[in-house]
Backbone as XML, in Angstrom:
<?xml version="1.0"?>
<chain id="A" units="angstrom">
  <residue number="1" name="UNK">
    <atom name="N" x="-14.346" y="3.283" z="24.193"/>
    <atom name="CA" x="-14.231" y="2.847" z="22.817"/>
    <atom name="C" x="-14.869" y="3.594" z="21.851"/>
  </residue>
  <residue number="2" name="UNK">
    <atom name="N" x="-14.172" y="3.792" z="21.230"/>
    <atom name="CA" x="-14.277" y="4.291" z="19.388"/>
    <atom name="C" x="-14.539" y="3.265" z="18.346"/>
  </residue>
  <residue number="3" name="UNK">
    <atom name="N" x="-15.731" y="4.547" z="17.688"/>
    <atom name="CA" x="-15.794" y="4.119" z="16.449"/>
    <atom name="C" x="-15.311" y="4.753" z="15.378"/>
  </residue>
  <residue number="4" name="UNK">
    <atom name="N" x="-14.965" y="3.695" z="14.065"/>
    <atom name="CA" x="-14.159" y="4.983" z="13.150"/>
    <atom name="C" x="-15.233" y="3.841" z="11.365"/>
  </residue>
  <residue number="5" name="UNK">
    <atom name="N" x="-14.743" y="4.654" z="10.469"/>
    <atom name="CA" x="-14.956" y="3.970" z="9.485"/>
    <atom name="C" x="-13.857" y="4.202" z="8.278"/>
  </residue>
  <residue number="6" name="UNK">
    <atom name="N" x="-13.606" y="3.347" z="7.390"/>
    <atom name="CA" x="-12.611" y="3.117" z="6.305"/>
    <atom name="C" x="-13.010" y="4.401" z="5.584"/>
  </residue>
  <residue number="7" name="UNK">
    <atom name="N" x="-13.832" y="4.904" z="5.352"/>
    <atom name="CA" x="-14.029" y="6.132" z="4.718"/>
    <atom name="C" x="-13.468" y="7.091" z="4.476"/>
  </residue>
  <residue number="8" name="UNK">
    <atom name="N" x="-13.844" y="7.375" z="6.300"/>
    <atom name="CA" x="-13.085" y="8.636" z="6.683"/>
    <atom name="C" x="-11.711" y="8.539" z="6.777"/>
  </residue>
  <residue number="9" name="UNK">
    <atom name="N" x="-10.839" y="7.633" z="6.294"/>
    <atom name="CA" x="-9.226" y="7.930" z="5.975"/>
    <atom name="C" x="-9.134" y="8.119" z="4.521"/>
  </residue>
  <residue number="10" name="UNK">
    <atom name="N" x="-7.877" y="8.743" z="4.210"/>
    <atom name="CA" x="-7.531" y="8.845" z="3.450"/>
    <atom name="C" x="-6.653" y="7.386" z="2.368"/>
  </residue>
  <residue number="11" name="UNK">
    <atom name="N" x="-7.437" y="7.131" z="1.540"/>
    <atom name="CA" x="-6.847" y="5.612" z="0.672"/>
    <atom name="C" x="-6.764" y="4.600" z="1.668"/>
  </residue>
  <residue number="12" name="UNK">
    <atom name="N" x="-7.319" y="4.722" z="2.559"/>
    <atom name="CA" x="-7.541" y="3.779" z="3.936"/>
    <atom name="C" x="-6.647" y="3.487" z="4.229"/>
  </residue>
  <residue number="13" name="UNK">
    <atom name="N" x="-5.574" y="4.344" z="4.809"/>
    <atom name="CA" x="-4.546" y="4.499" z="5.456"/>
    <atom name="C" x="-4.862" y="4.782" z="6.822"/>
  </residue>
  <residue number="14" name="UNK">
    <atom name="N" x="-4.967" y="3.891" z="8.306"/>
    <atom name="CA" x="-5.446" y="4.553" z="9.418"/>
    <atom name="C" x="-4.775" y="4.078" z="10.565"/>
  </residue>
  <residue number="15" name="UNK">
    <atom name="N" x="-3.746" y="3.975" z="10.269"/>
    <atom name="CA" x="-2.497" y="3.694" z="11.059"/>
    <atom name="C" x="-1.350" y="4.329" z="10.726"/>
  </residue>
  <residue number="16" name="UNK">
    <atom name="N" x="-1.036" y="5.181" z="11.022"/>
    <atom name="CA" x="0.644" y="6.250" z="10.757"/>
    <atom name="C" x="0.598" y="7.640" z="10.761"/>
  </residue>
  <residue number="17" name="UNK">
    <atom name="N" x="1.738" y="8.154" z="10.639"/>
    <atom name="CA" x="1.740" y="9.498" z="10.762"/>
    <atom name="C" x="1.744" y="10.767" z="10.337"/>
  </residue>
  <residue number="18" name="UNK">
    <atom name="N" x="0.329" y="10.419" z="10.226"/>
    <atom name="CA" x="-0.602" y="10.974" z="8.924"/>
    <atom name="C" x="-1.991" y="11.783" z="9.576"/>
  </residue>
  <residue number="19" name="UNK">
    <atom name="N" x="-3.112" y="12.588" z="8.772"/>
    <atom name="CA" x="-4.728" y="12.990" z="9.510"/>
    <atom name="C" x="-5.443" y="12.643" z="8.409"/>
  </residue>
  <residue number="20" name="UNK">
    <atom name="N" x="-6.183" y="12.174" z="8.687"/>
    <atom name="CA" x="-5.906" y="11.938" z="10.049"/>
    <atom name="C" x="-6.061" y="9.943" z="10.474"/>
  </residue>
  <residue number="21" name="UNK">
    <atom name="N" x="-5.850" y="9.942" z="11.760"/>
    <atom name="CA" x="-5.092" y="8.173" z="11.799"/>
    <atom name="C" x="-5.733" y="8.266" z="12.719"/>
  </residue>
  <residue number="22" name="UNK">
    <atom name="N" x="-5.660" y="6.999" z="13.264"/>
    <atom name="CA" x="-6.295" y="6.030" z="14.899"/>
    <atom name="C" x="-5.257" y="6.409" z="15.651"/>
  </residue>
  <residue number="23" name="UNK">
    <atom name="N" x="-4.224" y="5.385" z="15.148"/>
    <atom name="CA" x="-2.928" y="5.732" z="15.584"/>
    <atom name="C" x="-1.988" y="6.473" z="15.017"/>
  </residue>
  <residue number="24" name="UNK">
    <atom name="N" x="-1.637" y="7.536" z="15.911"/>
    <atom name="CA" x="-0.342" y="8.524" z="14.800"/>
    <atom name="C" x="0.852" y="8.106" z="15.593"/>
  </residue>
  <residue number="25" name="UNK">
    <atom name="N" x="1.628" y="7.540" z="14.544"/>
    <atom name="CA" x="2.949" y="7.217" z="14.952"/>
    <atom name="C" x="4.043" y="7.019" z="13.699"/>
  </residue>
  <residue number="26" name="UNK">
    <atom name="N" x="4.880" y="6.830" z="13.596"/>
    <atom name="CA" x="6.295" y="6.702" z="12.592"/>
    <atom name="C" x="6.835" y="5.832" z="12.484"/>
  </residue>
  <residue number="27" name="UNK">
    <atom name="N" x="5.874" y="5.064" z="13.188"/>
    <atom name="CA" x="7.421" y="3.422" z="13.354"/>
    <atom name="C" x="6.519" y="2.326" z="12.639"/>
  </residue>
  <residue number="28" name="UNK">
    <atom name="N" x="5.184" y="2.489" z="11.896"/>
    <atom name="CA" x="4.142" y="1.947" z="11.020"/>
    <atom name="C" x="3.709" y="2.586" z="10.371"/>
  </residue>
  <residue number="29" name="UNK">
    <atom name="N" x="2.874" y="2.115" z="9.386"/>
    <atom name="CA" x="1.739" y="2.637" z="8.434"/>
    <atom name="C" x="0.525" y="1.127" z="7.690"/>
  </residue>
  <residue number="30" name="UNK">
    <atom name="N" x="-0.602" y="1.468" z="8.278"/>
    <atom name="CA" x="-1.545" y="0.577" z="7.993"/>
    <atom name="C" x="-2.970" y="0.626" z="7.428"/>
  </residue>
  <residue number="31" name="UNK">
    <atom name="N" x="-3.027" y="0.183" z="6.338"/>
    <atom name="CA" x="-4.103" y="0.529" z="5.337"/>
    <atom name="C" x="-4.823" y="-0.711" z="4.973"/>
  </residue>
  <residue number="32" name="UNK">
    <atom name="N" x="-6.548" y="-0.922" z="4.749"/>
    <atom name="CA" x="-7.173" y="-1.665" z="4.140"/>
    <atom name="C" x="-7.522" y="-1.328" z="2.441"/>
  </residue>
  <residue number="33" name="UNK">
    <atom name="N" x="-7.077" y="-0.904" z="1.701"/>
    <atom name="CA" x="-7.408" y="-0.778" z="0.393"/>
    <atom name="C" x="-8.446" y="-1.012" z="-0.615"/>
  </residue>
  <residue number="34" name="UNK">
    <atom name="N" x="-9.252" y="-0.541" z="-1.049"/>
    <atom name="CA" x="-10.221" y="-1.433" z="-2.603"/>
    <atom name="C" x="-9.684" y="-1.013" z="-3.835"/>
  </residue>
  <residue number="35" name="UNK">
    <atom name="N" x="-9.412" y="-1.303" z="-4.732"/>
    <atom name="CA" x="-9.357" y="-0.948" z="-6.160"/>
    <atom name="C" x="-10.217" y="-1.619" z="-7.199"/>
  </residue>
  <residue number="36" name="UNK">
    <atom name="N" x="-10.849" y="-0.507" z="-8.007"/>
    <atom name="CA" x="-11.257" y="-1.457" z="-8.819"/>
    <atom name="C" x="-10.581" y="-1.929" z="-9.868"/>
  </residue>
  <residue number="37" name="UNK">
    <atom name="N" x="-11.248" y="-2.744" z="-11.004"/>
    <atom name="CA" x="-10.506" y="-3.515" z="-12.036"/>
    <atom name="C" x="-9.962" y="-2.020" z="-12.530"/>
  </residue>
  <residue number="38" name="UNK">
    <atom name="N" x="-8.519" y="-2.245" z="-13.449"/>
    <atom name="CA" x="-8.031" y="-1.454" z="-14.008"/>
    <atom name="C" x="-7.062" y="-0.248" z="-13.163"/>
  </residue>
  <residue number="39" name="UNK">
    <atom name="N" x="-7.341" y="-0.554" z="-12.005"/>
    <atom name="CA" x="-6.449" y="0.906" z="-11.435"/>
    <atom name="C" x="-5.172" y="0.507" z="-11.276"/>
  </residue>
  <residue number="40" name="UNK">
    <atom name="N" x="-4.514" y="1.499" z="-11.405"/>
    <atom name="CA" x="-2.889" y="1.556" z="-12.045"/>
    <atom name="C" x="-2.344" y="2.417" z="-11.099"/>
  </residue>
  <residue number="41" name="UNK">
    <atom name="N" x="-1.160" y="1.969" z="-10.625"/>
    <atom name="CA" x="-0.305" y="2.936" z="-9.889"/>
    <atom name="C" x="0.631" y="2.478" z="-10.347"/>
  </residue>
  <residue number="42" name="UNK">
    <atom name="N" x="1.829" y="3.664" z="-10.996"/>
    <atom name="CA" x="3.322" y="3.450" z="-11.530"/>
    <atom name="C" x="4.039" y="3.201" z="-10.716"/>
  </residue>
  <residue number="43" name="UNK">
    <atom name="N" x="5.087" y="2.708" z="-11.344"/>
    <atom name="CA" x="6.463" y="2.121" z="-10.842"/>
    <atom name="C" x="6.600" y="2.977" z="-9.727"/>
  </residue>
  <residue number="44" name="UNK">
    <atom name="N" x="7.224" y="2.545" z="-8.863"/>
    <atom name="CA" x="7.543" y="3.220" z="-7.409"/>
    <atom name="C" x="8.569" y="2.294" z="-6.589"/>
  </residue>
  <residue number="45" name="UNK">
    <atom name="N" x="9.127" y="3.000" z="-6.037"/>
    <atom name="CA" x="10.082" y="2.456" z="-4.326"/>
    <atom name="C" x="9.639" y="2.993" z="-3.366"/>
  </residue>
  <residue number="46" name="UNK">
    <atom name="N" x="10.432" y="2.388" z="-2.335"/>
    <atom name="CA" x="10.244" y="2.867" z="-0.920"/>
    <atom name="C" x="11.682" y="3.208" z="-0.682"/>
  </residue>
  <residue number="47" name="UNK">
    <atom name="N" x="12.394" y="4.165" z="-0.370"/>
    <atom name="CA" x="13.896" y="4.227" z="0.088"/>
    <atom name="C" x="14.386" y="4.061" z="1.699"/>
  </residue>
  <residue number="48" name="UNK">
    <atom name="N" x="13.154" y="4.180" z="2.528"/>
    <atom name="CA" x="13.759" y="3.950" z="3.694"/>
    <atom name="C" x="12.617" y="2.301" z="4.362"/>
  </residue>
  <residue number="49" name="UNK">
    <atom name="N" x="11.061" y="2.528" z="3.722"/>
    <atom name="CA" x="10.526" y="1.384" z="4.275"/>
    <atom name="C" x="10.212" y="0.454" z="3.870"/>
  </residue>
  <residue number="50" name="UNK">
    <atom name="N" x="9.835" y="-0.351" z="4.447"/>
    <atom name="CA" x="9.529" y="-1.990" z="3.742"/>
    <atom name="C" x="7.556" y="-1.925" z="3.856"/>
  </residue>
  <residue number="51" name="UNK">
    <atom name="N" x="7.579" y="-2.497" z="2.785"/>
    <atom name="CA" x="5.837" y="-2.666" z="2.345"/>
    <atom name="C" x="5.158" y="-4.012" z="1.938"/>
  </residue>
  <residue number="52" name="UNK">
    <atom name="N" x="4.429" y="-4.333" z="3.231"/>
    <atom name="CA" x="3.755" y="-5.690" z="2.874"/>
    <atom name="C" x="2.986" y="-5.341" z="2.612"/>
  </residue>
  <residue number="53" name="UNK">
    <atom name="N" x="2.244" y="-6.221" z="1.193"/>
    <atom name="CA" x="1.184" y="-6.140" z="0.797"/>
    <atom name="C" x="0.296" y="-7.674" z="0.651"/>
  </residue>
  <residue number="54" name="UNK">
    <atom name="N" x="-0.844" y="-7.768" z="0.819"/>
    <atom name="CA" x="-1.647" y="-8.677" z="1.152"/>
    <atom name="C" x="-2.694" y="-8.577" z="0.265"/>
  </residue>
  <residue number="55" name="UNK">
    <atom name="N" x="-2.826" y="-9.600" z="-0.617"/>
    <atom name="CA" x="-4.265" y="-9.553" z="-1.374"/>
    <atom name="C" x="-5.198" y="-10.258" z="-0.895"/>
  </residue>
  <residue number="56" name="UNK">
    <atom name="N" x="-6.123" y="-9.429" z="-0.278"/>
    <atom name="CA" x="-7.929" y="-9.684" z="0.695"/>
    <atom name="C" x="-8.409" y="-10.636" z="-0.696"/>
  </residue>
  <residue number="57" name="UNK">
    <atom name="N" x="-8.477" y="-10.315" z="-1.580"/>
    <atom name="CA" x="-9.750" y="-10.179" z="-2.482"/>
    <atom name="C" x="-9.056" y="-9.701" z="-3.999"/>
  </residue>
  <residue number="58" name="UNK">
    <atom name="N" x="-9.353" y="-10.636" z="-4.765"/>
    <atom name="CA" x="-8.988" y="-10.111" z="-6.353"/>
    <atom name="C" x="-7.720" y="-10.724" z="-6.806"/>
  </residue>
  <residue number="59" name="UNK">
    <atom name="N" x="-7.331" y="-10.024" z="-7.680"/>
    <atom name="CA" x="-6.094" y="-10.454" z="-8.281"/>
    <atom name="C" x="-4.885" y="-8.952" z="-8.815"/>
  </residue>
  <residue number="60" name="UNK">
    <atom name="N" x="-3.976" y="-9.062" z="-8.985"/>
    <atom name="CA" x="-3.157" y="-7.923" z="-8.946"/>
    <atom name="C" x="-1.948" y="-8.027" z="-9.593"/>
  </residue>
  <residue number="61" name="UNK">
    <atom name="N" x="-1.292" y="-7.107" z="-10.606"/>
    <atom name="CA" x="0.031" y="-7.499" z="-10.997"/>
    <atom name="C" x="0.630" y="-6.549" z="-10.071"/>
  </residue>
  <residue number="62" name="UNK">
    <atom name="N" x="2.113" y="-7.570" z="-10.304"/>
    <atom name="CA" x="3.216" y="-6.907" z="-9.105"/>
    <atom name="C" x="4.622" y="-7.421" z="-9.518"/>
  </residue>
  <residue number="63" name="UNK">
    <atom name="N" x="5.321" y="-6.639" z="-9.801"/>
    <atom name="CA" x="6.916" y="-6.980" z="-10.769"/>
    <atom name="C" x="6.481" y="-7.963" z="-11.438"/>
  </residue>
  <residue number="64" name="UNK">
    <atom name="N" x="6.077" y="-7.619" z="-12.492"/>
    <atom name="CA" x="5.324" y="-8.774" z="-13.607"/>
    <atom name="C" x="4.242" y="-9.839" z="-13.110"/>
  </residue>
  <residue number="65" name="UNK">
    <atom name="N" x="4.241" y="-10.140" z="-11.967"/>
    <atom name="CA" x="3.322" y="-11.871" z="-11.453"/>
    <atom name="C" x="2.252" y="-11.210" z="-11.089"/>
  </residue>
  <residue number="66" name="UNK">
    <atom name="N" x="1.410" y="-12.304" z="-11.492"/>
    <atom name="CA" x="-0.058" y="-11.845" z="-11.166"/>
    <atom name="C" x="-0.078" y="-12.616" z="-9.977"/>
  </residue>
  <residue number="67" name="UNK">
    <atom name="N" x="-0.899" y="-11.714" z="-8.771"/>
    <atom name="CA" x="-1.174" y="-12.370" z="-7.039"/>
    <atom name="C" x="-2.366" y="-12.487" z="-7.155"/>
  </residue>
  <residue number="68" name="UNK">
    <atom name="N" x="-3.004" y="-13.094" z="-6.219"/>
    <atom name="CA" x="-4.294" y="-13.606" z="-6.488"/>
    <atom name="C" x="-4.653" y="-13.698" z="-4.304"/>
  </residue>
  <residue number="69" name="UNK">
    <atom name="N" x="-5.870" y="-14.038" z="-4.096"/>
    <atom name="CA" x="-6.264" y="-13.745" z="-2.636"/>
    <atom name="C" x="-5.469" y="-14.325" z="-2.004"/>
  </residue>
  <residue number="70" name="UNK">
    <atom name="N" x="-5.036" y="-14.461" z="-0.860"/>
    <atom name="CA" x="-3.780" y="-14.919" z="0.009"/>
    <atom name="C" x="-2.701" y="-14.485" z="-0.046"/>
  </residue>
  <residue number="71" name="UNK">
    <atom name="N" x="-1.933" y="-14.049" z="-1.620"/>
    <atom name="CA" x="-0.894" y="-13.788" z="-1.771"/>
    <atom name="C" x="-0.401" y="-12.739" z="-0.673"/>
  </residue>
  <residue number="72" name="UNK">
    <atom name="N" x="0.899" y="-12.839" z="-0.293"/>
    <atom name="CA" x="1.633" y="-12.043" z="0.359"/>
    <atom name="C" x="2.908" y="-11.045" z="0.136"/>
  </residue>
  <residue number="73" name="UNK">
    <atom name="N" x="3.083" y="-10.153" z="-0.255"/>
    <atom name="CA" x="4.456" y="-9.481" z="-1.134"/>
    <atom name="C" x="5.023" y="-8.955" z="0.110"/>
  </residue>
  <residue number="74" name="UNK">
    <atom name="N" x="6.138" y="-8.988" z="0.025"/>
    <atom name="CA" x="7.141" y="-8.025" z="0.851"/>
    <atom name="C" x="8.313" y="-6.905" z="-0.212"/>
  </residue>
  <residue number="75" name="UNK">
    <atom name="N" x="8.302" y="-5.824" z="0.370"/>
    <atom name="CA" x="8.780" y="-5.145" z="-0.835"/>
    <atom name="C" x="9.370" y="-4.371" z="-0.100"/>
  </residue>
  <residue number="76" name="UNK">
    <atom name="N" x="11.044" y="-4.649" z="-0.369"/>
    <atom name="CA" x="12.092" y="-4.538" z="0.464"/>
    <atom name="C" x="12.332" y="-2.947" z="0.007"/>
  </residue>
  <residue number="77" name="UNK">
    <atom name="N" x="12.853" y="-2.184" z="0.662"/>
    <atom name="CA" x="13.662" y="-0.776" z="0.297"/>
    <atom name="C" x="14.199" y="-0.483" z="-1.129"/>
  </residue>
  <residue number="78" name="UNK">
    <atom name="N" x="14.167" y="0.189" z="-2.005"/>
    <atom name="CA" x="15.039" y="0.013" z="-3.480"/>
    <atom name="C" x="14.060" y="-0.865" z="-4.388"/>
  </residue>
  <residue number="79" name="UNK">
    <atom name="N" x="13.424" y="-1.718" z="-4.141"/>
    <atom name="CA" x="12.188" y="-2.492" z="-5.026"/>
    <atom name="C" x="11.978" y="-1.671" z="-5.649"/>
  </residue>
  <residue number="80" name="UNK">
    <atom name="N" x="11.700" y="-1.544" z="-6.994"/>
    <atom name="CA" x="10.281" y="-1.086" z="-7.938"/>
    <atom name="C" x="9.368" y="-1.797" z="-7.817"/>
  </residue>
  <residue number="81" name="UNK">
    <atom name="N" x="8.016" y="-1.423" z="-8.247"/>
    <atom name="CA" x="6.890" y="-2.495" z="-9.007"/>
    <atom name="C" x="5.927" y="-1.262" z="-8.942"/>
  </residue>
  <residue number="82" name="UNK">
    <atom name="N" x="5.198" y="-1.760" z="-10.019"/>
    <atom name="CA" x="3.694" y="-1.185" z="-10.162"/>
    <atom name="C" x="2.859" y="-1.661" z="-9.319"/>
  </residue>
  <residue number="83" name="UNK">
    <atom name="N" x="1.845" y="-1.124" z="-9.508"/>
    <atom name="CA" x="0.305" y="-2.122" z="-8.963"/>
    <atom name="C" x="-0.874" y="-1.757" z="-10.147"/>
  </residue>
  <residue number="84" name="UNK">
    <atom name="N" x="-1.469" y="-3.094" z="-10.787"/>
    <atom name="CA" x="-2.806" y="-3.044" z="-11.540"/>
    <atom name="C" x="-3.421" y="-4.317" z="-11.108"/>
  </residue>
  <residue number="85" name="UNK">
    <atom name="N" x="-4.531" y="-3.280" z="-10.419"/>
    <atom name="CA" x="-6.125" y="-4.454" z="-10.441"/>
    <atom name="C" x="-6.239" y="-4.624" z="-11.541"/>
  </residue>
  <residue number="86" name="UNK">
    <atom name="N" x="-6.402" y="-6.422" z="-11.534"/>
    <atom name="CA" x="-6.904" y="-6.937" z="-13.003"/>
    <atom name="C" x="-8.473" y="-7.573" z="-12.494"/>
  </residue>
  <residue number="87" name="UNK">
    <atom name="N" x="-8.686" y="-7.465" z="-11.288"/>
    <atom name="CA" x="-10.118" y="-7.423" z="-11.056"/>
    <atom name="C" x="-10.336" y="-6.555" z="-9.687"/>
  </residue>
  <residue number="88" name="UNK">
    <atom name="N" x="-11.781" y="-6.196" z="-9.518"/>
    <atom name="CA" x="-11.812" y="-5.205" z="-8.170"/>
    <atom name="C" x="-10.807" y="-6.245" z="-7.310"/>
  </residue>
  <residue number="89" name="UNK">
    <atom name="N" x="-9.978" y="-5.495" z="-6.526"/>
    <atom name="CA" x="-9.610" y="-6.197" z="-5.739"/>
    <atom name="C" x="-9.242" y="-5.343" z="-4.124"/>
  </residue>
  <residue number="90" name="UNK">
    <atom name="N" x="-9.118" y="-6.340" z="-3.207"/>
    <atom name="CA" x="-8.807" y="-5.356" z="-1.808"/>
    <atom name="C" x="-7.510" y="-6.222" z="-1.418"/>
  </residue>
  <residue number="91" name="UNK">
    <atom name="N" x="-6.866" y="-4.913" z="-0.469"/>
    <atom name="CA" x="-5.653" y="-5.485" z="-0.047"/>
    <atom name="C" x="-5.082" y="-4.873" z="2.062"/>
  </residue>
  <residue number="92" name="UNK">
    <atom name="N" x="-4.663" y="-5.536" z="2.536"/>
    <atom name="CA" x="-3.691" y="-4.892" z="3.404"/>
    <atom name="C" x="-2.654" y="-4.623" z="3.163"/>
  </residue>
  <residue number="93" name="UNK">
    <atom name="N" x="-2.259" y="-3.481" z="3.587"/>
    <atom name="CA" x="-1.153" y="-2.916" z="3.181"/>
    <atom name="C" x="-0.173" y="-2.776" z="4.534"/>
  </residue>
  <residue number="94" name="UNK">
    <atom name="N" x="0.841" y="-3.147" z="4.496"/>
    <atom name="CA" x="1.637" y="-2.635" z="6.132"/>
    <atom name="C" x="3.259" y="-1.977" z="5.778"/>
  </residue>
  <residue number="95" name="UNK">
    <atom name="N" x="3.559" y="-0.587" z="5.833"/>
    <atom name="CA" x="4.709" y="-0.228" z="5.571"/>
    <atom name="C" x="5.580" y="0.018" z="6.947"/>
  </residue>
  <residue number="96" name="UNK">
    <atom name="N" x="6.775" y="-0.198" z="7.089"/>
    <atom name="CA" x="7.606" y="0.309" z="8.508"/>
    <atom name="C" x="8.822" y="0.600" z="8.381"/>
  </residue>
  <residue number="97" name="UNK">
    <atom name="N" x="9.457" y="1.139" z="8.700"/>
    <atom name="CA" x="8.802" y="2.103" z="9.404"/>
    <atom name="C" x="7.798" y="3.215" z="8.771"/>
  </residue>
  <residue number="98" name="UNK">
    <atom name="N" x="7.145" y="3.662" z="9.467"/>
    <atom name="CA" x="6.290" y="4.834" z="8.956"/>
    <atom name="C" x="7.354" y="5.812" z="7.784"/>
  </residue>
  <residue number="99" name="UNK">
    <atom name="N" x="7.076" y="5.769" z="7.228"/>
    <atom name="CA" x="8.270" y="6.876" z="6.594"/>
    <atom name="C" x="7.460" y="7.769" z="5.642"/>
  </residue>
  <residue number="100" name="UNK">
    <atom name="N" x="6.707" y="9.072" z="6.250"/>
    <atom name="CA" x="6.191" y="10.450" z="5.001"/>
    <atom name="C" x="7.221" y="10.557" z="4.036"/>
  </residue>
  <residue number="101" name="UNK">
    <atom name="N" x="6.704" y="10.935" z="2.908"/>
    <atom name="CA" x="7.188" y="11.259" z="1.470"/>
    <atom name="C" x="8.591" y="10.680" z="1.530"/>
  </residue>
  <residue number="102" name="UNK">
    <atom name="N" x="8.117" y="9.201" z="1.211"/>
    <atom name="CA" x="8.985" y="8.000" z="1.288"/>
    <atom name="C" x="8.391" y="7.607" z="-0.289"/>
  </residue>
  <residue number="103" name="UNK">
    <atom name="N" x="8.191" y="7.614" z="-1.496"/>
    <atom name="CA" x="7.668" y="7.463" z="-2.612"/>
    <atom name="C" x="8.271" y="7.919" z="-3.811"/>
  </residue>
  <residue number="104" name="UNK">
    <atom name="N" x="9.186" y="7.188" z="-4.260"/>
    <atom name="CA" x="9.647" y="7.529" z="-5.620"/>
    <atom name="C" x="9.250" y="6.951" z="-6.735"/>
  </residue>
  <residue number="105" name="UNK">
    <atom name="N" x="8.695" y="7.614" z="-7.425"/>
    <atom name="CA" x="8.817" y="7.486" z="-8.480"/>
    <atom name="C" x="9.589" y="6.804" z="-10.030"/>
  </residue>
  <residue number="106" name="UNK">
    <atom name="N" x="9.613" y="6.007" z="-10.554"/>
    <atom name="CA" x="11.014" y="4.957" z="-11.303"/>
    <atom name="C" x="11.528" y="6.092" z="-11.907"/>
  </residue>
  <residue number="107" name="UNK">
    <atom name="N" x="10.700" y="7.108" z="-12.826"/>
    <atom name="CA" x="11.652" y="7.936" z="-13.834"/>
    <atom name="C" x="11.470" y="9.437" z="-13.311"/>
  </residue>
  <residue number="108" name="UNK">
    <atom name="N" x="11.415" y="9.495" z="-12.090"/>
    <atom name="CA" x="11.073" y="11.038" z="-11.369"/>
    <atom name="C" x="12.399" y="10.892" z="-10.348"/>
  </residue>
  <residue number="109" name="UNK">
    <atom name="N" x="13.195" y="10.076" z="-9.947"/>
    <atom name="CA" x="14.206" y="10.064" z="-8.788"/>
    <atom name="C" x="15.275" y="10.525" z="-8.718"/>
  </residue>
  <residue number="110" name="UNK">
    <atom name="N" x="15.789" y="10.757" z="-9.962"/>
    <atom name="CA" x="17.088" y="11.244" z="-10.564"/>
    <atom name="C" x="17.604" y="12.921" z="-9.439"/>
  </residue>
</chain>
């Protein structure tokens, strides 16, 4: 048996092709993330990976729509969205395949 703490991983990512990682793989990435109200990530897409975001607690705005606890959002490659925590929010995120350096800001990918 091994024990870990989520705080020991970068931005909550604990499975994937990065360090540290519990399971080092390029097939999938998994994170549990907490955002304080007002946290914002700029509009971006992934060109290779599909990303699934589960809102576990709180509320967030993506694709111009408000999602609350229990919402699951599947983001296909090439679909751009930003992320705004409308209240303290916890998410689980799965990206497949695990594709490092696959984040493209909307105004910077030309």
